[in-house]
VMD Tcl script that draws the C-alpha trace (Angstrom):
set ca {
  {1.53 -23.68 -25.60}
  {2.51 -26.16 -22.60}
  {0.20 -27.01 -20.61}
  {2.09 -27.60 -17.27}
  {1.12 -29.59 -14.47}
  {1.16 -28.06 -10.18}
  {3.58 -30.04 -9.52}
  {6.14 -28.43 -12.58}
  {4.94 -24.40 -11.79}
  {6.89 -22.70 -9.35}
  {5.34 -19.42 -8.65}
  {8.48 -17.48 -6.63}
  {8.11 -13.41 -5.73}
  {11.19 -11.25 -5.68}
  {11.71 -9.14 -2.65}
  {13.95 -6.71 -1.59}
  {15.20 -3.32 -0.20}
  {14.81 -1.09 -3.04}
  {18.25 -0.89 -5.32}
  {19.37 -4.51 -4.38}
  {19.42 -5.25 -8.09}
  {16.10 -7.42 -8.34}
  {15.35 -5.44 -11.76}
  {18.47 -7.06 -12.93}
  {18.62 -10.24 -11.29}
  {15.47 -11.35 -13.06}
  {16.67 -10.04 -16.59}
  {20.01 -12.10 -16.05}
  {17.19 -15.11 -15.12}
  {15.12 -14.41 -18.21}
  {18.50 -14.42 -19.92}
  {20.33 -17.44 -18.50}
  {16.65 -19.26 -19.33}
  {16.68 -18.20 -22.82}
  {13.10 -16.18 -22.53}
  {14.96 -13.10 -23.35}
  {17.91 -12.65 -26.26}
  {19.40 -9.90 -24.65}
  {20.17 -8.40 -21.94}
  {18.51 -4.74 -20.71}
  {19.69 -2.59 -18.54}
  {18.11 -0.65 -15.83}
  {19.52 2.88 -16.41}
  {18.85 2.21 -20.55}
  {15.51 1.87 -19.52}
  {15.73 -1.53 -21.57}
  {14.63 -4.12 -18.90}
  {11.22 -6.44 -19.12}
  {10.34 -5.77 -16.04}
  {10.47 -1.74 -15.97}
  {8.64 -1.13 -18.84}
  {6.40 1.55 -17.27}
  {7.64 5.24 -18.42}
  {7.34 6.38 -14.57}
  {9.76 4.02 -13.74}
  {12.25 3.86 -16.42}
  {11.76 7.72 -15.82}
  {12.80 7.06 -12.34}
  {15.04 4.16 -12.43}
  {12.90 2.19 -9.73}
  {10.50 -0.56 -10.05}
  {6.71 0.83 -9.02}
  {4.61 -1.79 -10.45}
  {4.92 -5.86 -9.64}
  {5.83 -7.21 -13.10}
  {5.15 -10.92 -14.52}
  {8.28 -12.57 -15.68}
  {7.60 -15.95 -16.88}
  {10.59 -18.61 -18.20}
  {10.91 -22.57 -18.33}
  {13.54 -24.47 -16.32}
  {14.30 -27.78 -16.12}
  {11.08 -28.42 -17.65}
  {9.41 -26.82 -15.40}
  {7.33 -22.90 -15.96}
  {8.98 -20.24 -13.03}
  {6.31 -17.34 -12.79}
  {8.36 -14.94 -11.48}
  {7.03 -12.02 -9.75}
  {9.50 -8.93 -9.63}
  {8.20 -6.30 -7.13}
  {9.40 -2.76 -6.54}
  {11.92 -2.06 -3.30}
  {10.58 1.56 -2.32}
  {8.15 1.17 0.62}
  {5.67 3.13 -1.23}
  {4.43 0.26 -3.29}
  {4.08 -2.45 -0.53}
  {0.87 -2.50 -1.94}
  {2.05 -4.22 -5.17}
  {4.44 -6.36 -3.01}
  {1.29 -7.75 -0.90}
  {-0.70 -8.72 -4.12}
  {2.99 -10.54 -5.34}
  {3.55 -12.39 -1.99}
  {-0.22 -13.22 -1.68}
  {-0.09 -15.43 -5.26}
  {3.39 -16.47 -4.75}
  {4.15 -20.38 -2.82}
  {7.94 -19.19 -2.37}
  {10.14 -15.77 -2.33}
  {13.57 -15.09 -2.75}
  {14.80 -12.19 -0.49}
  {18.08 -10.30 -2.66}
  {20.43 -8.68 -0.40}
  {23.19 -6.57 -1.91}
  {26.90 -7.68 -1.06}
  {28.07 -4.09 -0.25}
  {25.39 -2.69 1.93}
  {23.88 -5.52 3.44}
  {20.48 -5.88 5.67}
  {18.59 -2.71 5.60}
  {15.41 -1.59 6.59}
  {13.44 -2.52 3.32}
  {14.90 -6.35 4.04}
  {13.52 -6.58 7.54}
  {10.49 -5.54 6.40}
  {9.93 -7.97 3.20}
  {11.46 -10.89 6.18}
  {8.39 -10.01 8.42}
  {6.20 -10.30 5.06}
  {7.56 -13.75 4.49}
  {6.93 -14.62 8.35}
  {3.51 -13.47 8.17}
  {2.83 -15.53 5.49}
  {4.75 -18.59 6.50}
  {6.68 -18.11 3.23}
  {9.70 -20.42 2.13}
  {11.53 -18.60 0.92}
  {16.25 -18.48 -0.67}
  {18.08 -15.76 -0.05}
  {19.79 -14.16 -3.26}
  {22.79 -11.98 -2.12}
  {23.67 -10.10 -5.25}
  {26.33 -7.89 -6.88}
  {29.46 -9.49 -5.44}
  {31.35 -7.14 -8.12}
  {31.00 -4.14 -6.48}
  {33.45 -2.45 -4.69}
  {33.00 -3.20 -1.14}
  {31.21 -6.34 -1.73}
  {31.63 -8.49 1.75}
  {29.74 -12.20 1.18}
  {31.02 -13.10 5.44}
  {29.80 -9.91 6.79}
  {26.57 -9.99 4.89}
  {26.20 -13.38 5.92}
  {26.72 -12.56 9.44}
  {24.50 -9.61 9.22}
  {21.72 -11.53 7.85}
  {22.24 -14.62 10.86}
  {22.05 -11.54 13.28}
  {18.93 -10.53 12.48}
  {17.16 -13.98 11.14}
  {18.57 -16.46 12.69}
  {21.00 -19.11 12.36}
  {18.67 -21.11 10.12}
  {19.56 -18.66 7.08}
  {22.87 -20.85 6.05}
  {25.19 -20.53 3.27}
  {24.12 -22.68 0.03}
  {27.26 -21.27 -1.70}
  {30.41 -19.54 -1.40}
  {31.45 -16.68 -3.34}
  {34.87 -17.07 -5.87}
  {36.52 -13.71 -5.15}
  {34.79 -10.23 -4.40}
  {34.27 -6.86 -6.08}
  {36.26 -6.99 -9.40}
  {37.49 -10.46 -8.65}
  {34.86 -12.26 -8.59}
  {34.19 -14.73 -11.25}
  {31.91 -17.88 -10.01}
  {30.57 -19.94 -7.20}
  {30.83 -23.04 -5.60}
  {27.83 -24.76 -4.42}
  {28.58 -26.37 -1.02}
  {26.38 -29.43 -1.51}
  {28.25 -30.93 -4.38}
  {31.49 -28.90 -3.63}
  {32.26 -28.07 -7.00}
  {33.30 -24.82 -8.17}
  {31.54 -22.85 -11.19}
  {32.73 -19.72 -12.75}
  {31.47 -17.46 -15.49}
  {28.12 -16.60 -16.71}
  {28.07 -20.17 -18.35}
  {28.96 -21.93 -14.80}
  {32.24 -23.95 -16.32}
  {33.02 -26.54 -14.13}
  {36.45 -25.10 -12.53}
  {39.26 -26.62 -10.02}
  {37.84 -25.27 -6.07}
  {40.18 -22.96 -4.67}
  {42.19 -24.30 -2.37}
  {41.54 -20.67 -0.44}
  {38.70 -21.30 0.48}
  {38.18 -25.58 0.97}
  {38.53 -24.51 4.87}
  {35.64 -22.10 4.64}
  {33.78 -24.88 2.19}
  {33.96 -27.93 4.79}
  {32.79 -26.06 7.76}
  {29.68 -23.95 6.45}
  {28.77 -27.60 4.59}
  {28.79 -29.42 7.62}
  {26.08 -27.04 9.07}
  {24.04 -27.14 5.73}
  {24.19 -31.01 6.25}
  {23.04 -31.07 10.00}
  {20.40 -28.72 8.83}
  {19.46 -30.57 5.68}
  {19.14 -34.14 7.89}
  {17.82 -32.98 11.02}
  {13.88 -32.63 9.05}
  {14.10 -36.84 8.59}
  {14.62 -39.23 11.11}
  {16.40 -41.48 8.38}
  {18.67 -38.99 7.42}
  {19.40 -37.62 11.02}
  {19.92 -41.15 12.52}
  {22.22 -42.34 9.18}
  {24.16 -38.56 10.06}
  {24.82 -39.12 13.64}
  {25.79 -43.11 12.68}
  {29.07 -41.11 10.68}
  {27.51 -42.80 7.47}
  {27.54 -40.21 4.15}
  {24.35 -38.54 3.02}
  {24.41 -38.98 -1.25}
  {23.91 -36.06 -2.94}
  {19.78 -37.15 -3.65}
  {19.25 -38.05 0.26}
  {21.14 -33.83 0.95}
  {18.78 -32.08 -1.69}
  {15.88 -34.42 -0.27}
  {16.38 -33.71 2.89}
  {17.45 -29.37 2.27}
  {14.14 -29.22 -0.05}
  {12.06 -30.28 2.87}
  {14.14 -28.08 5.50}
  {13.26 -25.23 3.18}
  {9.84 -26.11 2.59}
  {8.92 -26.19 6.16}
  {10.91 -22.96 7.21}
  {13.84 -24.38 9.02}
  {16.30 -23.54 6.64}
  {16.60 -20.32 4.33}
  {19.42 -21.38 1.71}
  {21.89 -18.33 0.92}
  {22.79 -18.22 -2.75}
  {25.18 -15.36 -4.04}
  {26.38 -14.03 -7.48}
  {25.82 -10.64 -9.63}
  {23.39 -9.68 -11.98}
  {25.31 -7.31 -14.03}
  {28.11 -9.85 -14.54}
  {25.45 -12.91 -14.99}
  {27.21 -15.07 -12.62}
  {25.85 -17.70 -10.33}
  {22.03 -17.86 -12.11}
  {22.27 -21.23 -13.60}
  {22.96 -22.44 -10.00}
  {20.32 -19.81 -8.76}
  {17.69 -21.31 -11.18}
  {18.10 -24.27 -9.88}
  {17.79 -23.82 -6.40}
  {14.04 -22.21 -7.19}
  {13.12 -25.33 -9.18}
  {14.43 -27.92 -6.98}
  {13.71 -26.16 -3.23}
  {11.22 -23.93 -4.01}
  {7.71 -25.64 -3.43}
  {5.82 -26.26 -6.43}
  {2.28 -24.74 -6.92}
  {0.77 -28.20 -5.67}
  {2.14 -27.94 -2.48}
  {0.85 -24.05 -2.01}
  {-2.29 -23.92 -0.16}
  {-5.26 -21.38 -0.93}
  {-7.68 -20.20 1.80}
  {-11.29 -19.82 0.94}
  {-13.94 -17.90 2.23}
  {-17.99 -18.77 3.00}
  {-20.88 -16.81 5.13}
  {-17.24 -15.50 7.21}
  {-15.36 -19.25 7.52}
  {-12.47 -19.57 6.50}
  {-11.53 -23.00 5.26}
  {-8.24 -24.11 3.09}
  {-8.45 -26.42 0.05}
  {-5.89 -28.09 -1.85}
  {-5.51 -26.88 -5.14}
  {-6.10 -29.15 -7.73}
  {-6.84 -28.94 -11.71}
  {-10.26 -31.20 -11.74}
  {-12.06 -29.11 -9.25}
  {-14.09 -26.41 -10.11}
  {-12.49 -23.14 -11.52}
  {-11.04 -20.85 -8.98}
  {-8.73 -17.82 -9.78}
  {-8.10 -14.00 -7.46}
  {-7.53 -11.36 -9.11}
  {-4.22 -9.70 -7.97}
  {-3.40 -6.93 -10.20}
  {-5.72 -4.35 -12.17}
  {-4.04 -2.07 -14.48}
  {-5.00 0.62 -16.65}
  {-3.49 -0.14 -20.32}
  {-3.79 3.28 -22.75}
  {-4.38 1.04 -25.95}
  {-6.23 -2.30 -24.40}
  {-8.10 -0.56 -21.67}
  {-8.08 -2.47 -18.23}
  {-6.19 -5.43 -17.69}
  {-6.91 -7.75 -15.21}
  {-4.05 -10.44 -13.70}
  {-5.15 -13.47 -12.01}
  {-4.06 -16.77 -10.18}
  {-5.58 -20.13 -10.65}
  {-5.79 -22.16 -7.96}
  {-8.43 -24.91 -8.68}
  {-9.66 -25.88 -12.55}
  {-8.89 -24.15 -16.25}
  {-10.34 -20.79 -17.68}
  {-10.31 -20.08 -21.27}
  {-10.10 -17.88 -23.92}
  {-13.33 -16.55 -24.94}
  {-15.86 -17.94 -22.28}
  {-17.91 -17.45 -19.38}
  {-17.01 -17.33 -15.98}
  {-18.76 -16.49 -12.45}
  {-17.56 -13.25 -10.72}
  {-17.82 -14.86 -6.91}
  {-17.21 -11.66 -5.11}
  {-19.88 -10.05 -6.78}
  {-22.75 -12.40 -7.76}
  {-22.57 -12.02 -11.55}
  {-21.30 -13.14 -14.79}
  {-18.17 -12.09 -16.76}
  {-17.77 -12.80 -20.01}
  {-13.74 -13.48 -21.05}
  {-12.42 -12.41 -23.97}
  {-8.91 -13.63 -25.19}
  {-6.40 -14.61 -22.40}
  {-2.53 -14.00 -22.20}
  {0.39 -14.66 -20.73}
  {2.30 -11.31 -19.54}
  {6.22 -10.59 -19.49}
  {6.74 -7.54 -18.95}
  {4.78 -5.69 -21.36}
  {4.89 -8.48 -23.93}
  {1.51 -10.38 -24.27}
  {1.60 -13.79 -25.38}
  {-2.17 -15.16 -26.20}
  {-2.90 -18.89 -25.01}
  {-5.66 -20.65 -25.42}
  {-6.50 -21.45 -21.42}
  {-4.67 -21.36 -18.12}
  {-4.56 -24.04 -15.66}
  {-4.28 -24.77 -11.87}
  {-1.53 -23.22 -10.29}
  {-0.46 -20.77 -13.53}
  {-1.23 -16.65 -13.80}
  {-2.59 -14.81 -16.39}
  {-3.98 -11.85 -17.73}
  {-7.06 -10.93 -19.91}
  {-8.30 -7.17 -20.51}
  {-11.55 -5.43 -20.89}
  {-13.14 -7.41 -18.16}
  {-16.53 -5.27 -16.41}
  {-16.49 -5.78 -12.85}
  {-13.91 -7.22 -11.91}
  {-11.44 -5.81 -9.17}
  {-8.42 -6.59 -7.57}
  {-9.06 -9.16 -4.62}
  {-12.20 -10.72 -6.63}
  {-13.38 -14.50 -7.09}
  {-13.31 -15.59 -10.86}
  {-15.05 -19.10 -10.86}
  {-18.17 -21.07 -11.69}
  {-21.64 -20.52 -11.24}
  {-22.51 -23.62 -10.29}
  {-19.62 -24.66 -7.60}
  {-18.66 -20.46 -6.73}
  {-15.59 -20.77 -4.28}
  {-14.29 -17.33 -2.80}
  {-11.18 -16.83 -2.14}
  {-9.92 -14.32 0.88}
  {-9.01 -11.61 -0.99}
  {-5.54 -9.96 -0.06}
  {-5.18 -7.49 3.17}
  {-3.43 -4.13 1.99}
  {-2.03 -1.40 4.15}
  {-4.26 1.64 4.77}
  {-3.12 4.74 3.77}
  {-1.06 6.70 5.71}
  {-0.09 10.13 3.65}
  {-2.96 12.42 1.93}
  {-2.36 15.31 -0.23}
  {-5.37 17.99 -2.26}
  {-5.80 16.99 -5.32}
  {-6.18 20.20 -7.38}
  {-6.52 20.45 -11.11}
  {-4.59 22.45 -13.55}
  {-7.41 23.99 -16.16}
  {-11.17 23.80 -16.77}
  {-10.42 20.83 -19.10}
  {-8.71 18.84 -16.24}
  {-11.43 19.81 -13.72}
  {-14.28 18.13 -16.18}
  {-11.75 14.73 -16.49}
  {-10.86 14.45 -12.51}
  {-13.23 12.81 -11.06}
  {-13.18 9.86 -13.86}
  {-9.76 9.64 -13.52}
  {-9.57 9.41 -9.80}
  {-11.89 6.72 -9.89}
  {-9.68 4.60 -12.50}
  {-6.26 5.22 -10.32}
  {-8.22 3.83 -7.24}
  {-9.65 0.86 -9.17}
  {-6.34 -0.18 -10.23}
  {-4.24 0.59 -6.42}
  {-5.95 -0.33 -3.32}
  {-3.52 1.55 -1.53}
  {-5.23 4.79 -3.10}
  {-8.15 6.42 -1.49}
  {-10.38 9.28 -2.95}
  {-12.86 11.29 -1.48}
  {-14.36 14.25 -0.57}
  {-13.56 16.82 2.40}
  {-17.01 18.78 2.34}
  {-15.74 21.56 4.98}
  {-13.07 22.58 2.82}
  {-13.96 21.96 -0.42}
  {-11.20 19.26 -1.55}
  {-10.53 16.29 -2.97}
  {-8.03 14.22 -1.12}
  {-5.85 11.69 -2.35}
  {-4.22 9.35 0.19}
  {-1.51 6.68 -0.29}
  {1.08 4.79 1.49}
  {3.50 8.01 1.20}
  {4.99 11.09 -0.85}
  {6.45 8.91 -4.10}
  {3.61 7.21 -4.12}
  {1.27 10.09 -4.78}
  {3.89 11.86 -6.91}
  {3.85 8.75 -9.20}
  {-0.18 8.99 -9.34}
  {-0.31 12.14 -10.33}
  {2.02 11.53 -13.40}
  {0.12 8.35 -13.96}
  {-3.05 10.78 -13.95}
  {-1.06 12.77 -16.66}
  {0.16 10.14 -18.79}
  {-2.72 7.15 -18.52}
  {-5.82 9.77 -18.86}
  {-4.34 13.17 -19.47}
  {-5.49 14.88 -16.54}
  {-2.68 17.27 -15.29}
  {-3.00 17.99 -11.10}
  {-1.41 19.82 -8.23}
  {-0.79 17.99 -5.09}
  {-0.70 20.41 -2.23}
  {-1.01 20.17 1.44}
  {-4.49 19.27 2.49}
  {-6.50 22.20 4.36}
  {-7.15 21.65 8.14}
  {-11.04 22.26 8.82}
  {-11.20 24.34 11.91}
  {-14.63 24.95 13.30}
  {-15.68 28.22 14.89}
  {-18.49 28.09 18.14}
  {-18.84 30.56 20.84}
  {-17.63 30.87 24.95}
  {-20.35 32.79 26.16}
  {-24.41 33.43 25.58}
  {-25.58 36.66 23.83}
  {-28.52 38.19 22.22}
  {-28.53 40.03 19.19}
  {-31.46 41.61 16.86}
  {-31.33 42.51 13.39}
  {-33.92 44.56 11.36}
  {-33.99 44.31 8.22}
  {-35.78 46.93 6.30}
  {-35.80 48.33 2.46}
  {-38.17 50.70 1.26}
  {-38.65 50.87 -2.52}
  {-40.98 51.89 -5.03}
  {-43.67 49.71 -4.57}
  {-43.45 46.95 -1.99}
  {-41.07 47.50 0.85}
  {-38.69 44.86 2.52}
  {-39.84 44.19 6.58}
  {-37.81 41.37 8.61}
  {-37.02 41.88 12.27}
  {-35.56 38.90 14.30}
  {-34.39 38.33 18.23}
  {-32.27 35.94 18.19}
  {-30.37 34.14 22.26}
  {-27.48 31.88 21.09}
  {-25.91 29.86 23.79}
  {-22.85 27.60 23.62}
  {-23.42 23.41 23.28}
  {-20.64 20.87 25.08}
  {-18.11 19.93 21.99}
  {-19.72 17.21 19.18}
  {-23.63 18.39 19.46}
  {-23.28 20.34 16.82}
  {-26.15 22.57 15.91}
  {-29.73 23.32 17.51}
  {-32.21 25.45 16.55}
  {-35.51 26.63 18.53}
  {-38.40 28.53 17.29}
  {-39.70 30.31 21.20}
  {-42.15 33.11 19.52}
  {-45.02 34.23 21.87}
  {-48.05 36.01 20.93}
  {-47.93 36.18 16.63}
  {-44.52 38.34 17.45}
  {-43.40 36.55 14.06}
  {-45.63 34.59 12.14}
  {-45.41 30.94 12.65}
  {-45.35 30.68 8.99}
  {-41.72 32.90 8.80}
  {-40.09 30.38 11.53}
  {-38.74 28.72 9.27}
  {-36.96 31.60 7.00}
  {-35.88 32.41 10.12}
  {-34.23 28.84 10.74}
  {-33.00 29.33 6.57}
  {-31.33 31.81 7.52}
  {-29.31 30.73 10.47}
  {-28.14 28.00 8.67}
  {-26.91 29.41 6.16}
  {-24.82 31.65 8.15}
  {-23.32 29.40 10.11}
  {-21.58 27.93 7.30}
  {-18.90 31.14 7.76}
  {-18.04 32.55 11.09}
  {-16.91 35.44 12.17}
  {-13.71 35.16 13.40}
  {-11.69 33.36 10.63}
  {-15.16 32.43 8.33}
  {-15.23 28.44 8.97}
  {-18.14 27.02 9.57}
  {-19.71 27.14 13.51}
  {-20.27 24.52 15.36}
  {-21.66 24.11 19.25}
  {-24.39 26.59 19.86}
  {-28.25 26.41 20.39}
  {-29.71 29.53 18.55}
  {-33.31 30.46 20.07}
  {-35.65 32.86 18.27}
  {-37.50 34.52 21.07}
  {-39.52 37.78 19.63}
  {-39.32 39.91 16.29}
  {-41.91 42.25 14.73}
  {-43.17 41.93 11.12}
  {-45.32 44.13 8.17}
  {-48.31 42.95 6.82}
  {-47.60 43.96 3.94}
  {-43.71 44.17 3.15}
  {-42.97 40.99 5.35}
  {-41.60 37.86 2.67}
  {-39.66 34.66 3.63}
  {-36.58 36.52 2.56}
  {-36.27 39.55 4.60}
  {-37.16 36.42 7.42}
  {-34.18 34.51 6.26}
  {-31.72 37.89 5.64}
  {-32.90 39.01 9.04}
  {-32.35 35.36 10.91}
  {-28.58 35.27 9.34}
  {-27.81 39.34 10.65}
  {-28.49 38.40 13.86}
  {-26.62 35.53 14.31}
  {-23.98 37.27 12.74}
  {-24.20 39.44 15.15}
  {-24.74 37.03 17.91}
  {-22.07 35.47 17.50}
  {-19.26 38.08 17.86}
  {-21.01 38.91 21.09}
  {-20.38 35.30 22.16}
  {-16.67 35.78 22.48}
  {-15.35 33.47 19.24}
  {-12.92 30.97 19.53}
  {-11.64 28.90 17.01}
  {-11.59 24.91 17.38}
  {-8.94 22.30 15.73}
  {-9.75 18.62 14.96}
  {-8.05 16.12 17.54}
  {-7.07 13.19 16.15}
  {-5.71 9.80 17.59}
  {-2.42 8.47 16.61}
  {-1.21 5.09 16.98}
  {2.82 4.79 16.06}
  {4.05 1.79 15.72}
  {7.93 1.96 16.41}
  {11.18 -0.47 17.30}
  {11.41 0.35 20.80}
  {15.37 1.84 20.51}
  {13.37 5.01 18.68}
  {10.35 5.39 21.46}
  {12.19 8.30 23.07}
  {12.95 10.20 19.78}
  {9.20 9.85 18.85}
  {7.59 10.99 21.94}
  {10.08 14.05 22.14}
  {8.60 14.19 17.94}
  {5.13 14.25 19.25}
  {6.62 16.70 22.39}
  {6.74 19.06 19.23}
  {3.67 18.77 17.63}
  {1.66 19.20 20.23}
  {0.47 15.83 21.01}
  {-0.69 14.39 24.44}
  {0.85 10.71 24.93}
  {-2.03 8.73 26.15}
  {-0.17 5.19 26.15}
  {2.17 3.19 25.64}
  {2.33 -0.85 24.80}
  {5.65 -2.23 24.47}
  {5.99 -6.09 22.84}
  {8.39 -8.33 20.85}
  {11.01 -5.53 20.26}
  {8.35 -3.09 18.90}
  {6.21 0.05 20.84}
  {3.09 1.24 20.26}
  {2.66 4.56 21.32}
  {-1.14 5.96 21.44}
  {-1.20 9.68 21.64}
  {-4.11 12.67 20.54}
  {-2.59 15.64 18.52}
  {-4.29 18.10 16.42}
  {-4.56 17.91 12.72}
  {-2.52 20.55 11.93}
  {0.72 18.88 13.00}
  {0.28 15.56 11.36}
  {-0.61 16.18 7.76}
  {3.09 15.39 6.77}
  {3.79 13.27 9.97}
  {4.06 10.19 6.89}
  {7.56 11.99 6.23}
  {8.51 12.68 9.12}
  {8.44 9.42 11.11}
  {10.06 7.87 8.30}
  {13.36 10.15 8.48}
  {13.35 9.64 12.25}
  {12.67 5.61 12.36}
  {15.25 4.87 8.57}
  {11.76 3.78 7.30}
  {11.03 1.70 10.16}
  {7.59 2.93 12.32}
  {4.53 3.13 11.08}
  {1.39 4.84 11.64}
  {-2.35 5.00 11.76}
  {-4.49 8.03 12.77}
  {-8.56 8.80 12.87}
  {-10.62 11.62 14.19}
  {-11.71 11.93 17.49}
  {-13.10 15.14 18.59}
  {-12.84 19.15 18.01}
  {-11.04 21.58 20.85}
  {-9.96 25.40 21.04}
  {-6.75 26.13 19.37}
  {-3.62 28.04 21.63}
  {-4.59 31.85 21.37}
  {-1.41 32.17 19.69}
  {-1.53 30.15 17.01}
  {-5.62 31.22 16.31}
  {-4.21 34.57 15.72}
  {-1.41 33.21 13.05}
  {-4.87 31.40 11.46}
  {-6.96 34.05 11.34}
  {-4.32 36.34 9.88}
  {-3.53 34.05 6.67}
  {-7.20 33.35 6.42}
  {-7.95 37.07 6.22}
  {-4.81 37.40 3.85}
  {-6.28 34.56 1.85}
  {-10.18 35.55 1.69}
  {-8.48 39.43 0.99}
}
mol new
graphics top color blue
foreach p $ca { graphics top sphere $p radius 0.5 }
foreach p [lrange $ca 0 end-1] q [lrange $ca 1 end] { graphics top cylinder $p $q radius 0.2 }
display resetview
């Protein structure tokens, strides 16, 4: 096991829209670098990175995979991420522990929604990047058109570093614009530069040289004076330009034909920053500071992923920023202020685990069976505990109710949900007391379906996912008085309780008030709590559709008792009975939860979104345009937005996002209330 210095490690995240071929490309990179002996295929489920049964079944990446290989004496830690937007949590985690990125674009379908999203994540994190135009062998593959789209969307700093030789079924190699040499086939054999490409190659090269020279005063001076820049000068100028974000080189190839990957690996090694050039943000008492990664300092490693492995239990993936972590040692969990026992360390390549004695600064690996550590925690030393700023994950936007399929599933459900949320920070689990449902929230529908499959496969828990019920409430609109006498005569003692209640509606959000106003001992004082108990139990189910009752004041003002037959239970029954009668008299209405919603969409979709919100009984409160997007604020009934994540995705082709939070309750329109009451009666049957 070689130990690599910080300058010889490249941590690179592979990003793209789904279906562009990241997994096939990462397979070709591992094969080219000699890390695997044969090329796996996505459709056969034989790739190194998509080994999870859910990934094999769906033929998409769901989890981020660590794929280390060596190239030119350096270690490349490649992180293959899902392209499907529902699994954005994995993308955010991978971006956080990488110093450089590769954004892949399909030569046939060009720049897509997912491409724009991952580009914006790279911008937010100021991540130096390369663009790789994949699938040059595909029908309709068009390099020039794709470059045009990239430059229109992301600017002129995106410059081709290579040109393809041929396209579609005639694609056979690439031209390196720095050296002006052509390379063909998987072996990258040197070939003649095709004369048909000479003109285009010259013009692209000119732009590239200018961009590379601009970052260095000496180079730009030499260039402007008409001097010829050497290959080394060009290469080092381009590297500076890429690391500073001034240039994003565009490369090309075909993963399925394994063409262009030697040059691609060279470009990752030559132009993307090493682990030494990354920075790490640490926090202490909410102040942030940036430190340099280093091999000599105290240990600081960030946990960026936790997964439940059916065989080894919990697997913790981490990235070391400073110091060294050793197998069979003890570390300090700075986030939870406790010691953590470290067993055997592994380097992961897909599902394969290679045991290692230690991992140094800049490297990443995994360890099994840590008791405390969760995603975002810092593992360090007790003497000098550094705390690395945790990963910021997106908030869940889509919720479904989880119902166990059998009694056995019910018993195991809680533990399975806890482990699921531990493994995926973009999943939340909560109990909705009013509807008695367990609510599972995530990024989108596919995200939750995969979570349900995972529960069955990993934890043996079968569940059904359904649209959650809306926690409606009931209240009264006018004051009412009601009397109830509970009287039973049986052999021996009888039962007697007699209560008169006054009900008044309260303003929204007041809850429930109970007042005892008995004069002259009509009901002995010791029975008043029993009346209150009866009232409190009865307001759990209203008379309209058996929803809980809110915003009323109940006053017990009179009644009578029997010296022998009265008891606590009798007054409890009388209190409940009087309340039911009073509710029926008080012209009851149905209330529904209203949510504040904030929808962020590109400006072009504003009209469509507002039109759609209007069909959902929403009240638009305001709009804040800026930077090509519009933030629309509205209030909307919860019942109308239970599946809003799906609607928003289809209206904006996946470009919109939203946040929703509870605001208040208000009356349900009569025509809708009638339907709800009818449905509820049928359900309670």
